[in-house]
N, C-alpha and C positions, 0 to 999 in steps of 0.2 A: 403658196407662191413664194413667201419670204424664204422658206427652207430651200426651195429649189434654186432661187437666185443666189443664196449664200453658198450652196454646194457648188454651183457652176463657177462662182468667183474663187472659192477655195481650190478647185481643180486647176484653174488658170494660174493662181499664185504659185503653185508647186511646179508648173510646167514651164514657165517663162524664166529667163535669166533674172537674177536678183536685182540688177540695176534697172529693169523695166517694171518692177513691182512698185506701186506707190509707196512712198517713204513711210507712212504710218503703218503699212502692212508688211514691211520687210522682215520684222522680227518674228512674224508668224509663218514665213515661207519655209523655215526649217522643220515645222511641225508635220506630223503625219496627217494625211488628208482629212480623216474623220475628226482628229483633234483640232485641225484648223477650223473646220466648220462648226465645232462645238465651242471651242474656247475663243475664237476670233469672230464669231458670228455678228456680234454687235458692232465691232469695228468695221467689218466688211460691209455691213448694211449701211453704216454711216458714210463710208467712202463712196459706195455706189450712188448714194443719194446726191452727193455734192460734186462728184467727179464724172463728168459726162464722157470724157475720153476713156476712162477705166470701164464705165458702163458699156460703151460700144464695143470695147475689146472683149469683155465677157460675153456679150451677145453674139459676137462673130462666130465662135465655134458652134453655138446652138443653131444659128441661122444656116450655116453650112451643112449641119447634120440633117436639118428639115427645111430645105429651101422653099418648098411649096407652102408650108405652114407659115414660114417667115414672110413670104411675099404677100400672103393673104392678110397677115397682121399689119404689114406696112400699108395696105390698102384700106385698113380699118374694118375688115370683115373677119369673121370666125367661121371656119368650115363646120358644118353640123356634126360630123363624126369626130372632130378633133377633141383631144383631152383638154378639159377646161383649165387644168392647172398649167399645162404647157403653154396654152394660149395666153394666160395671165402673165407667165414668166417672160415670154417674148414681148408682150405688150409693155411690160414694165421696163425691160432693158432697151428695146428699140425706140420707145416713146413716139409712136406715130401720132398724127392728129386724132383726137378722140380716144386715146389709149385707156383713159380711165373708164370709158364706157365698156370697152372690151373686158377690163378687169371686173367690173360690176356684173356684166353678163355672165362671166365665168363663175362668180360667186353665187349668182342666182341659180345657174344650172346645177352647181354642186348641192345647193340646198334642196332643189327639187329631187335630185337623185337620192339624197339622204332620206327625205320624207317618204319617197316611194319605197325605199328599202325598209324603212321602219314600219310602214304599213303592211308590207308583205310579211315581215317577221311577226308582226302582231297577229295577223290572220292565221299564220301557221301556229303560233303559240295558243291562240283560242281554240283551234281545231285539236291540238294536242291535249289541252285542258279538258275539252268536252269528251274526248276519248278516255282520258283518265277518270273523269267523273262517272262515265258509264261503267267502266271496269270496276271502279270502287263500289258502285251500287250493286253490281252483280256479286262481287266478293262479299259485300256486307250481308246480302240476302243469304248467301251460302253460310256465312259465319253465324248469322242469327239462327238458322236451322240447326247448325251443328251445336250451338250453345244450348238451344232448347232441348235437344236430345240428351246432351250431357247433364242438363239440369234434372231431367226426368230420371236419369240413371243415378244422379247424386241423391235425389230424394229417396229413391228406393234403398240406396246404400245406407243413408242416414237412419231410415226406419229399422233396417236390419241391425245396425250398430247400436241403436237405442235398446233393442230387444236383448242383444248380447250384453250390453252394459248393465241392464237390470239383473240379468242372470248372474253376472260377475259380482255385482254388489251384494246380492243375496248370499253367494258362496263366500265372499270375503267377510261378511258379517258373521257367518257361522264359524269361519276359520278364526276370526279375531276372538270370538267368545271362547273357543277351545284353547287358543293361545293364552288368553288371560287366565283361564283356570290352570293351565299348565305352569305359567309363570308364578302364580300364587303358591302352588305346591313347591315349585323349585326354590322360591324365596325362603319358604319355611325350612326346607332341607338345607339351604345354604347358611341360614342363620344358625341352625343347629351345628352344622359342620364348623362354622367359625368359632362358636363357643367351645366346641371340642378341641379345635386347633389351638385356641388361646390357652386353654387349660394345659394342653400338652406342651406348648411353648414355655409356659410358666414353670412347669415341672422340669423341663429340660434345662432352663436357665438355672434353676435351683441346683440341679444335679451337677451342671458344669461349674457353678461357683464352688460347690462342695469339692469337686474334683480338683479345681485350681488351688483351693486352699490346701488340699491334701498333697498335691504336687509341690506347692511352695514349702510346706512343712517338711516334706521328704528331702527337697533340695537343700533347705536350711540345715537339716540334720546331717546330710552328707557333707555339706560345706564345713559345718562345725566339726564333724568327725575328721575331715582332712586337715583343717586349719588348727585344730586342737593339738595335733602332733607337731606342727611346724612353727606356729606363731611364736611360742615361747623361745624356741631355739633361734629363730630369726632375730627376735628382739635382743636376745642375749648376745648373739654374735655381732649384731650391729653396734650395741653398746660397747662391746669389747674392742671392736675395730676403732670406734671413736676415741676410746680412752687410750688405746695404743698410739694412734696418730697424734693425739694431744700431748702424750708424754714425749714422743719423738720430737714434736715441734718445740716443746720446752727445752729438751736436751740440746737441739740445734741452736736455739735462741741464746741459751746460757753457755754454749760452747763447753759442755761438760766432757771430761775425758771419757773415752770408751773403756768400759770395764767388762769383766766377765759377767754375763747376764745371770741373774739369780731369780728364783721363782717370785720373790717379793717385788722385783722390778716390774712385773707384768700388771701389778695392781696400781691403777692411777688414782690413788687416794689423795685427798686434799690435806696438805700439811699446814702448819701455822703460817708459813711464809709464802704459801701459794693460794691463789684465789680458787674458790670452788668453781666447777664447770658452769654453774648456772649464771655466773657473772660473765656473759658473753662479751667479747670485744665489740665495741661500737654501741654498747648500751647507753653510754653517756652522750652519744651523738644524737642530734635531733633527726626527725624523719626527713627533713628537707636538706640535710647535709649531703653535698654531692659525693663525699667519700664513703658514705655509709655502706652502700652495696659492695664497693670494692673491699672494705674491711670484712664484711660478712662472708664474702666468697673466699677469703683466705683461711676460714676455719676448717679444721680437719673434719673430713667426712660430712661436710655440710650438705643439707638437702634443700634445694631451691624449689619451692612450690609456686607456680605462676597461675594466677586467675586469667585464663586466656583471653576471653572476650573483653574483660575489663581493660586489659592492656591494649588490645588492638583497637578498641573503640576510642581509647584515649589518644592513641598515636596516629592511626590511619583508619578512622571510622567510615570514610567515604568509599572504601573499597568493598566489593562483595565479600561475603563471609568466607568463601573458599580462598580468595586471595589474601584475606586477613590472616587466616590460619597458616597458609603457606609462608607468608612473609615472617610471621612470628617464629614458627618452628625452624626456619632457616637460620634466623639469628640465634636462637637458643642452641642449635647444634654447634655453631661456632663458639658460643660461650662455654658449653660443656667441654669442648675440646681444649679450650684455653685454661680453664680453672680446674678441670677434673672433678667438678662437683656433680652430685646426683641431681638431675633436673627432671621435674614432673610438671607437665602443662595440662591444666584441667579446663575443659570446655563445657558449656551448658548444653545438654542434649536436647532441651526444648527448642533451641534455635534451629534445629535441623528438620527439614521436611522429610528426609529419608536417611537411612544409614549411609555413611561415607567411608571410602577406603583411603586411609592416609598412610603414606610412607614416612614414618617418623625418622628424623636424623639419628645418627649413632649417638648414644649417650642421653637421649631425651625420651622420656616416657610420656605418652599421650593418652589421656583418659577423658571420656564423656560421661556426664551424669546420667544415671538410670532414669527411666520414665517415672514420673511422680516425685523426683528429687531435683535439687538444683546443684550448680557447680559449687556454691558456697558450702552446702552441706557435705559434698564430697571432699572439699578441702579440709573441713573440720575432721572428717573421718581419717584422712591421711595424717593430719597432725597428731591425732590421738593414737594412731597406730605406731608412731615412733616411740622408742624407749626413752624414758626420762634421762636427760643429760645430753641427748644428741642435738647438735645445732640445726635448727629448722628455720628457714627464712620464707615468709609468705609475701608475695608481691601482688598487691591489689590496692586500688584507690577507693575501694568500698570501706567505709568506716566500720560497719558491722563486722566485716571479715577481719579487719585489722584488730578490732577489740577482741574478737573470739580467738584469734591466733595468739594474742598477747596473754589472754587468760589460760590458754593451753600450754604456755611455755615456749612458744615460737616467737620469732622476731619479725614483725611486719615491716614492709618497705613500700614506699609509693611506686605506682606504675611509671611515673615520670623518670625515676632513677634508672629503672631497667631499660626504658626506651633510650635514655641518654647513653647508657653503657653499651647497648647494641649499636647505637649510632657511631660510637668510637671504634667498634670492631669492624 
């Protein structure tokens, strides 16, 4: 009833001019009809309850639409076939004498209708459930018969499978016994084969070792044969070039007049007023003297031996090994071009995971130590290969390398001096 009353009032608010709408409801007049009934329902109901004129105006369209029902409601009677909700709405709006009785009668009629409908629905549901139970019983009986038949078939199948399983176990046991016997024989043959293979491998290793020693001896013999013819000539020519350069340097330093060269002038002997070649310039300077390396590089035919990784790890050890080698060799190439000195850079071959290809700068010789030896040992071999009297400078911060170089007649120099000299370049 309340919803019907509110909808009728919301319809009226949207249809009449705004000045005829009660003041509290004017702000809802612009709403759409359904929104007015939903959002302004409480306000409309309150206005209908206290504003008799507004209530009568809302009832007027409903009474005109159903004049017979409105007349019966005004007389305090409700037609038997009338909608109880419409009767209650008109009774509330028209407010005839005894209108509350009409509303109560409508409520009672609705309750009776709802009860009757619920009873009919319950009876229909009971009938449906009884039919479902009967169908379920029939289906259960059929399912039980089917399951019993399947059980009989399953029992027969299980009996057949048990028989087959027994036969399979018997055959498997016999096969396992044959396999065990075969495995035992195979294991004995395998052990014998392993012993034979081990003996053959041992003999093969012995023969390979003997072959390697023979190849090493043959290679050493070939190398000695090749070097025997050249080493003495090379050492003699290097010593001769050193003496000639030293003599020319002394001539330029003393500003001696040029004369016709005589055979005796080619011999760089030590006179009473000239120091022997072993007294190298810079010998009086300490190893930390910043001018030591510059003095040594002015010597004629000087050979500069560089302990590669010792220098790079002193100056820029944070770089990868490849970058350390590249940076050092680049600096040594510039140094060789400036001083015309012979430069040899030695790296430890044990630091390499695999052979590397290096493009050495012009004037710089790059060597790696052989497997089983170190860069220190290779530097010692290079120093000993030089003829006595040639100026050889060994750059390394390793104390043992410096001492060995000094004992061999070479002049050691710290790695920091070379790094400082390369920094100036």
